[in-house]
C-alpha positions as CSV (number, residue, x, y, z in Angstrom):
1,M,98.8,105.0,145.6
2,R,100.7,107.4,147.8
3,R,103.4,107.6,145.1
4,T,101.0,107.9,142.2
5,L,98.5,110.4,143.5
6,P,101.0,113.3,143.4
7,V,101.8,112.4,139.8
8,I,98.2,112.3,138.8
9,V,97.6,115.7,140.5
10,L,100.5,117.3,138.8
11,L,99.6,115.9,135.5
12,I,96.2,117.3,135.7
13,I,97.5,120.8,136.9
14,A,100.2,120.9,134.2
15,S,97.7,119.9,131.5
16,L,95.2,122.5,132.5
17,I,97.6,125.4,133.0
18,R,99.3,124.6,129.5
19,L,96.3,123.6,127.3
20,Y,93.5,125.8,128.6
21,N,92.7,128.6,126.2
22,L,95.8,128.0,124.2
23,S,94.9,130.2,121.4
24,L,94.1,133.3,123.6
25,P,97.3,135.3,123.0
26,P,97.9,136.2,119.4
27,L,101.0,134.7,117.8
28,F,104.1,136.6,118.7
29,F,106.4,137.6,115.9
30,D,108.8,134.6,116.3
31,E,105.9,132.2,116.2
32,S,104.6,133.7,113.0
33,I,108.0,133.5,111.4
34,H,108.3,129.8,112.4
35,A,104.8,129.2,110.9
36,T,105.9,130.8,107.6
37,I,109.1,128.8,107.5
38,L,107.1,125.7,108.1
39,K,105.7,126.2,104.5
40,S,109.1,125.5,103.0
41,L,109.0,122.1,104.7
42,F,105.7,121.4,103.1
43,Q,107.2,122.6,99.8
44,G,110.3,120.5,100.0
45,T,112.5,123.6,99.9
46,Y,113.6,123.8,103.5
47,R,117.2,124.7,104.2
48,Y,118.8,125.3,107.7
49,D,119.3,128.9,108.7
50,P,120.7,129.4,112.2
51,A,118.7,132.7,112.4
52,Y,115.6,130.6,112.5
53,H,117.1,127.6,114.4
54,G,117.2,123.9,113.6
55,P,115.1,121.7,111.4
56,L,113.5,119.5,114.0
57,L,111.2,122.1,115.2
58,Y,109.6,122.3,111.8
59,Y,109.3,118.5,111.5
60,I,107.6,118.5,115.0
61,L,105.1,121.2,113.9
62,Y,104.4,119.5,110.5
63,A,101.9,116.8,111.7
64,P,99.5,119.0,113.7
65,V,99.4,121.8,111.1
66,K,99.0,119.2,108.3
67,L,96.1,117.4,110.2
68,L,94.4,120.4,111.9
69,G,95.1,123.3,109.5
70,E,97.4,126.3,110.3
71,S,96.2,128.1,113.3
72,E,97.4,129.2,116.7
73,F,96.1,126.1,118.2
74,S,97.8,123.7,115.8
75,L,101.1,125.5,116.0
76,R,101.1,125.5,119.9
77,I,99.6,122.1,120.7
78,L,102.7,120.0,120.6
79,P,104.9,122.5,122.6
80,A,101.9,122.5,125.2
81,I,101.9,118.7,125.4
82,T,105.6,118.5,125.6
83,G,105.5,121.1,128.5
84,V,103.2,118.7,130.4
85,V,105.8,116.0,130.0
86,V,108.6,118.4,131.1
87,A,106.6,119.1,134.3
88,L,106.9,115.5,135.3
89,T,110.6,114.9,134.3
90,P,111.9,115.8,137.7
91,L,110.1,112.9,139.2
92,L,112.5,110.7,137.2
93,Y,115.3,112.0,139.4
94,R,113.8,110.5,142.5
95,R,116.5,107.9,142.6
96,F,119.1,110.7,142.7
97,L,117.4,113.4,144.8
98,G,114.8,111.6,147.0
99,S,111.2,111.8,146.6
100,K,110.5,115.0,148.6
101,A,113.0,117.1,146.6
102,A,111.8,115.7,143.2
103,L,108.2,116.4,143.9
104,I,108.9,119.9,145.0
105,A,111.0,120.4,141.8
106,S,108.3,118.9,139.7
107,T,105.6,121.1,141.3
108,L,107.7,124.2,140.5
109,V,108.3,123.3,136.9
110,T,104.6,122.6,136.5
111,I,103.5,126.2,137.6
112,S,106.6,128.2,136.5
113,A,105.6,131.3,134.8
114,V,108.3,131.2,132.3
115,I,108.4,127.6,131.6
116,V,104.6,127.4,131.2
117,N,104.6,130.4,128.9
118,Y,107.2,128.8,126.5
119,S,105.3,125.6,126.6
120,R,102.4,127.6,125.2
121,F,104.5,129.1,122.5
122,C,105.7,127.9,119.0
123,R,109.3,127.8,119.7
124,A,112.0,125.2,120.2
125,D,112.7,125.9,123.8
126,I,110.4,123.5,125.5
127,F,111.5,120.6,123.3
128,Q,115.2,121.5,124.1
129,L,114.3,121.5,127.8
130,L,112.8,118.0,127.6
131,F,115.6,116.5,125.7
132,T,118.2,118.1,128.0
133,A,116.4,116.7,131.1
134,L,116.1,113.2,129.7
135,F,119.9,113.4,128.6
136,V,120.7,114.1,132.2
137,Y,118.6,111.3,133.4
138,F,119.9,108.6,131.1
139,I,123.5,109.6,131.6
140,F,123.3,109.4,135.3
141,R,121.6,106.0,135.0
142,Y,124.4,104.9,132.9
143,L,126.9,106.1,135.6
144,E,125.3,104.2,138.3
145,R,127.3,101.0,137.7
146,E,131.0,100.7,137.8
147,K,132.7,100.2,134.4
148,R,136.2,100.3,132.9
149,L,137.2,102.4,129.9
150,T,138.7,99.4,128.1
151,D,135.8,97.0,128.6
152,F,133.9,95.9,125.5
153,K,130.4,94.9,126.1
154,L,127.0,95.7,124.7
155,D,124.3,95.4,127.4
156,R,121.7,97.5,129.3
157,D,124.2,100.2,130.0
158,T,124.9,100.6,126.4
159,L,121.3,101.2,125.7
160,L,121.2,103.8,128.5
161,L,124.1,105.8,127.0
162,V,122.6,105.5,123.5
163,A,119.4,106.9,124.8
164,A,121.3,109.8,126.4
165,F,122.9,110.6,123.2
166,T,119.7,110.2,121.2
167,F,118.2,112.9,123.1
168,L,121.3,115.1,122.9
169,A,121.3,114.7,119.1
170,L,117.5,115.7,119.0
171,F,118.4,118.7,121.1
172,A,121.2,119.5,118.6
173,T,118.8,119.5,115.7
174,L,116.4,122.1,117.4
175,K,118.5,125.1,118.2
176,E,121.9,126.5,118.5
177,T,121.6,126.7,122.2
178,F,122.8,123.1,122.1
179,Y,126.4,124.0,121.5
180,P,127.1,126.0,124.7
181,I,125.0,123.6,126.9
182,A,126.8,120.6,125.4
183,A,130.1,122.3,126.2
184,I,128.9,122.8,129.8
185,F,128.0,119.2,130.1
186,L,131.3,118.1,128.5
187,L,133.4,120.1,130.8
188,Y,131.7,118.3,133.7
189,F,131.6,114.6,132.5
190,I,135.2,114.8,131.0
191,F,136.4,114.3,134.7
192,D,134.3,111.1,134.8
193,V,135.6,109.7,131.4
194,K,137.1,106.6,133.1
195,K,133.6,105.6,134.1
196,F,132.5,105.2,130.5
197,R,133.3,102.3,128.1
198,L,134.9,103.4,124.9
199,S,132.8,100.9,123.0
200,D,129.6,102.5,124.5
201,L,130.9,105.9,123.5
202,A,131.5,104.9,120.1
203,V,128.1,103.5,119.4
204,S,126.5,106.4,121.1
205,I,128.5,109.0,119.2
206,A,127.6,107.1,115.9
207,V,123.9,107.3,116.7
208,F,124.3,111.1,117.5
209,F,125.9,111.8,114.1
210,A,123.3,109.7,112.2
211,I,120.4,111.6,113.7
212,Y,122.2,115.0,113.5
213,S,123.1,114.4,109.8
214,A,119.6,113.1,108.8
215,F,117.8,116.2,110.0
216,Y,120.2,118.8,108.7
217,T,120.3,117.1,105.2
218,N,116.5,116.7,105.0
219,F,117.0,113.0,105.4
220,F,120.1,113.0,103.0
221,T,118.2,114.6,100.1
222,Y,120.3,117.9,100.4
223,T,123.9,116.8,101.3
224,T,125.7,120.2,101.1
225,P,125.9,120.6,104.9
226,L,128.1,117.4,104.9
227,T,130.3,118.2,101.9
228,N,130.8,121.9,102.3
229,F,132.6,123.0,105.6
230,S,131.1,126.5,105.6
231,E,127.7,124.8,105.4
232,F,128.3,122.5,108.2
233,P,125.5,123.2,110.8
234,A,127.7,123.7,113.7
235,V,130.0,126.0,111.8
236,K,127.1,128.1,110.5
237,A,125.5,128.1,114.0
238,V,128.5,129.1,116.0
239,S,129.7,131.7,113.5
240,Y,126.2,133.3,113.3
241,W,125.5,133.5,116.8
242,K,129.0,134.6,117.7
243,Y,128.4,137.6,115.5
244,Q,125.1,138.3,117.2
245,H,126.8,138.2,120.4
246,D,129.6,140.6,119.2
247,I,127.2,143.2,117.9
248,A,124.9,142.7,121.0
249,R,121.9,142.3,118.9
250,I,119.6,141.9,121.8
251,A,121.7,143.4,124.6
252,G,120.9,143.5,128.3
253,P,122.6,144.0,131.7
254,W,124.5,141.1,133.1
255,Y,121.9,140.6,135.8
256,Y,119.0,140.2,133.3
257,Y,118.3,136.5,134.2
258,L,118.9,136.9,137.9
259,E,116.3,139.8,137.9
260,L,113.9,137.7,136.0
261,I,114.2,134.9,138.4
262,L,113.8,137.2,141.4
263,L,110.6,138.8,140.0
264,Y,108.9,135.4,139.4
265,D,110.7,132.9,141.8
266,L,112.3,134.8,144.6
267,P,111.5,132.2,147.4
268,A,112.5,129.4,145.1
269,F,115.8,131.1,144.3
270,L,116.6,131.6,148.0
271,A,116.0,127.9,148.6
272,A,118.3,127.0,145.7
273,A,121.0,129.3,147.1
274,F,120.7,127.6,150.4
275,A,121.0,124.2,148.5
276,V,124.2,125.3,146.8
277,Y,125.6,126.1,150.4
278,V,124.7,122.7,151.8
279,I,125.9,120.9,148.7
280,I,129.3,122.4,149.1
281,K,129.5,121.0,152.6
282,K,128.0,117.6,151.9
283,R,126.8,116.3,148.5
284,T,126.1,113.5,146.3
285,N,127.3,113.3,142.8
286,F,123.9,114.3,141.3
287,E,123.4,117.1,143.7
288,A,126.9,118.5,142.8
289,F,125.9,118.3,139.2
290,A,122.6,120.0,139.7
291,A,124.5,122.9,141.3
292,Y,127.1,123.1,138.5
293,W,124.2,122.9,135.9
294,F,122.5,125.9,137.5
295,L,125.5,128.0,138.1
296,S,127.3,127.5,134.8
297,S,124.0,128.1,132.9
298,L,123.3,131.3,134.9
299,I,126.8,132.5,134.3
300,F,127.0,131.7,130.7
301,F,123.5,133.2,129.7
302,S,124.4,136.3,131.8
303,Y,127.6,136.8,129.8
304,M,125.8,136.2,126.4
305,Q,124.4,139.4,124.7
306,E,121.3,137.7,123.7
307,K,119.0,138.6,126.6
308,V,115.5,137.0,126.0
309,P,113.2,135.5,128.5
310,W,112.8,132.1,126.8
311,L,116.5,131.2,127.5
312,D,115.6,131.4,131.1
313,V,114.1,127.9,130.9
314,H,117.6,126.5,130.8
315,I,118.4,128.2,134.1
316,L,115.2,127.6,135.9
317,F,115.0,123.9,135.5
318,P,118.2,123.1,137.4
319,M,117.3,125.8,139.8
320,Y,114.1,124.0,140.7
321,L,115.9,120.9,141.3
322,L,118.2,122.8,143.8
323,T,115.1,124.4,145.4
324,G,113.8,120.8,146.2
325,I,117.2,119.8,147.4
326,G,117.4,122.8,149.7
327,L,113.9,122.5,151.1
328,S,114.3,118.8,151.7
329,R,117.8,119.3,153.5
330,L,116.4,121.9,156.0
331,D,116.8,120.8,159.6
332,L,113.0,121.6,160.3
333,D,109.9,119.5,161.0
334,G,107.6,118.5,158.1
335,K,105.1,121.2,158.7
336,K,107.5,124.0,158.5
337,I,109.1,122.6,155.3
338,S,105.7,122.2,153.7
339,A,105.0,125.8,154.6
340,L,108.2,127.0,152.9
341,A,107.5,124.9,149.9
342,A,104.1,126.4,149.7
343,L,105.4,129.8,149.7
344,C,107.7,129.0,146.8
345,I,104.9,127.4,144.9
346,L,102.3,130.2,145.7
347,F,104.7,133.0,144.7
348,S,105.5,131.4,141.4
349,A,101.9,130.4,140.7
350,Y,100.5,133.9,141.2
351,G,102.9,135.3,138.6
352,S,102.2,132.3,136.3
353,I,98.5,132.6,136.3
354,H,98.8,136.5,135.3
355,V,101.4,135.7,132.6
356,N,99.6,132.9,131.0
357,H,95.9,133.3,131.6
358,I,94.8,136.6,133.2
359,N,96.6,138.9,130.7
360,P,99.0,137.0,128.4
361,V,99.7,140.1,126.4
362,N,100.7,142.3,129.3
363,P,103.8,144.3,128.3
364,A,104.5,144.7,132.1
365,E,105.4,141.2,132.3
366,P,109.3,140.7,131.8
367,A,108.4,136.9,130.9
368,L,106.7,138.2,127.8
369,Y,108.9,139.5,125.0
370,L,107.4,142.2,122.9
371,P,103.9,140.8,123.2
372,T,101.6,141.1,120.1
373,Q,98.4,142.9,121.1
374,Y,94.9,141.8,120.3
375,D,94.4,144.7,117.8
376,V,96.4,142.6,115.3
377,R,94.1,139.6,115.2
378,E,91.1,141.8,115.5
379,F,92.0,143.9,112.5
380,A,92.7,140.6,110.3
381,E,89.2,139.3,111.4
382,K,87.5,142.6,110.4
383,T,89.2,142.9,107.0
384,K,88.5,139.3,105.7
385,N,88.4,139.4,101.8
386,E,89.6,142.9,101.8
387,T,92.5,144.4,99.9
388,V,95.2,145.5,102.5
389,Y,98.4,147.6,101.8
390,V,101.0,147.6,104.6
391,F,103.8,150.1,104.5
392,T,106.5,149.3,106.9
393,S,109.9,147.9,107.4
394,V,110.7,144.1,107.2
395,G,111.2,143.4,110.7
396,E,108.0,145.4,111.8
397,Y,105.4,143.5,109.9
398,W,105.4,140.3,111.8
399,P,103.1,138.9,112.9
400,L,100.6,140.9,110.7
401,A,102.0,139.0,107.7
402,W,100.7,135.8,109.2
403,Y,97.4,137.1,110.2
404,L,96.8,138.5,106.7
405,R,98.0,135.4,104.8
406,D,94.5,134.7,103.4
407,H,93.9,138.3,102.6
408,R,94.8,140.1,99.4
409,A,97.6,141.8,101.3
410,Y,100.6,143.5,99.9
411,F,103.7,144.3,102.2
412,I,105.7,147.2,100.7
413,T,109.0,148.3,102.5
414,T,110.1,150.9,99.8
415,G,108.0,153.9,100.9
416,V,104.4,155.3,100.5
417,E,105.1,158.4,98.5
418,G,103.2,158.7,95.3
419,R,100.9,155.8,95.9
420,S,97.2,155.8,94.9
421,F,94.5,153.4,96.1
422,I,91.1,152.1,95.0
423,S,88.0,152.8,97.0
424,G,87.6,150.3,99.9
425,N,91.3,149.5,100.1
426,Y,92.8,149.4,103.6
427,I,96.1,151.2,104.1
428,V,98.2,150.4,107.1
429,V,101.3,152.5,107.7
430,N,104.0,152.6,110.5
431,A,104.9,156.0,112.1
432,T,107.4,157.0,109.5
433,N,105.1,156.3,106.6
434,D,102.2,157.9,108.3
435,M,104.1,161.4,108.1
436,R,104.7,160.8,104.3
437,L,101.3,159.5,103.3
438,D,99.1,161.6,101.1
439,K,95.8,161.4,103.1
440,T,93.7,162.8,100.2
441,N,90.7,160.6,99.7
442,L,91.6,158.5,102.7
443,E,89.5,158.3,106.0
444,F,91.2,157.3,109.3
445,V,89.8,154.0,110.7
446,E,91.8,153.3,113.9
447,T,95.3,153.0,115.5
448,M,96.5,149.4,115.6
449,V,98.6,148.7,118.6
450,V,101.0,145.9,117.2
451,R,103.3,145.1,120.3
452,C,104.4,146.8,123.5
453,W,107.2,146.6,126.0
454,T,108.9,148.1,128.9
455,F,112.5,148.5,129.9
456,W,112.0,146.5,133.0
457,T,115.7,145.7,133.6
458,T,116.0,149.3,135.0
459,P,113.0,149.4,137.2
460,E,111.7,152.3,139.2
461,L,112.1,150.5,142.5
462,Q,108.9,152.2,144.0
463,R,106.9,150.3,141.3
464,I,108.0,146.8,142.3
465,P,105.2,146.2,144.9
466,A,102.6,147.3,142.4
467,F,104.1,144.9,139.8
468,L,104.2,142.0,142.1
469,A,100.7,142.4,143.4
470,F,98.8,144.0,140.5
471,R,101.2,143.3,137.5
472,E,101.6,147.1,136.9
473,P,104.6,148.1,134.8
474,L,107.9,148.6,136.3
475,T,108.7,151.5,133.9
476,D,106.6,153.4,131.3
477,V,105.1,151.3,128.5
478,S,106.1,151.8,124.9
479,C,104.2,150.5,121.9
480,M,104.6,150.0,118.2
481,N,101.5,151.4,116.5
482,F,100.2,151.3,113.0
483,S,97.7,153.8,111.6
484,V,94.8,152.3,109.6
485,Y,93.0,154.2,106.7
486,R,90.5,153.3,104.2
487,A,90.4,154.8,100.6
488,I,87.1,156.5,99.8
């Protein structure tokens, strides 16, 4: 009972914090795009595009949307359930870390502001994190027993390696983040190659490519990705995202993720840094891997010019393992260690409750990327069965396009000049088109705040205490607003 009670408590907390009020924040623009691409899977026309990530996400979303209808809840329910499972995965590592370290790590994953947020989000990231964590677990289970490279045997260890590669393959069919993370892992395990059996590797690699090929070819109904080199998923993925890095599409300073970690997990980070120090002095194989996993992920994502908060989950998970290691290795009595663990947990939990429940559209929160404001959903609800013309650029009309999917809505990106409207029509324009719109016979209805942001990576230092205490912005808030008119 002493071992199961913490698991039950964490399960309840993880479920509540991820599932409660799941539809509260409006869909962010990425979520609305994923929902729209999902329609191509329903129609049988889906083709892999690295800009919108791998096919498995859409297969995962298919069932709840098909059963429950398309809604914020149905799009987010499986990521949320997966997030609950992710919260408990550090407990699998008890055999490698010890019970105390695993429990601390699991608690931090359970309440992490960033990990919880992207468990309540229609993106691939939380599924990737689960498959990564399970890959690590099974490959270390495989390495527990001595083997020789030239042995030929099919046994329990073979199944463990096949399980590891199965989760690796599922990760590979989700998102292009697979390729750098797989390279990071390969660089580590290549030095342990003599601990693997070639026969196990052969079977596992075959399973990997069977899964990989099945999803990228729509279960072998579209075989071009296997017969055309330029269409091979890995080639498309690496070339596309290398180009995005080269042009710095979503650029940010090298310390982007470090700053994000400090704002939400400062005490946990300090404990993790201590863990790296003690691991250097005295370590087990898994502890060394945890330090390598965290540091290499932090360095890689800090280098890449794709600075977005959801990638932080790949850094935070191994960091929380290190936090558990660091606190459990302190030469202090149990009460002092518990107090330090409580400090780490409470600091993280305070930010998490604000990000995910108190104000999940607050642009002051660095964990939220261009959060959609409530105005968008409220406008859609007020204009049901109405005709709406939206004049804006392609990138600006998400997620409004999703919220107006059942309206008579027309999205026009060629300009507003010379247009006329029938009485009762709603006209929504961005700032550029608002200056060009002929407002004769139009009445102004409202300003719709679509999404807001701050440039938090260069904070005004005197604002940091107010952010930490009251979640006030670190710099001035900017917003993308649309003007709404009605023809009379």
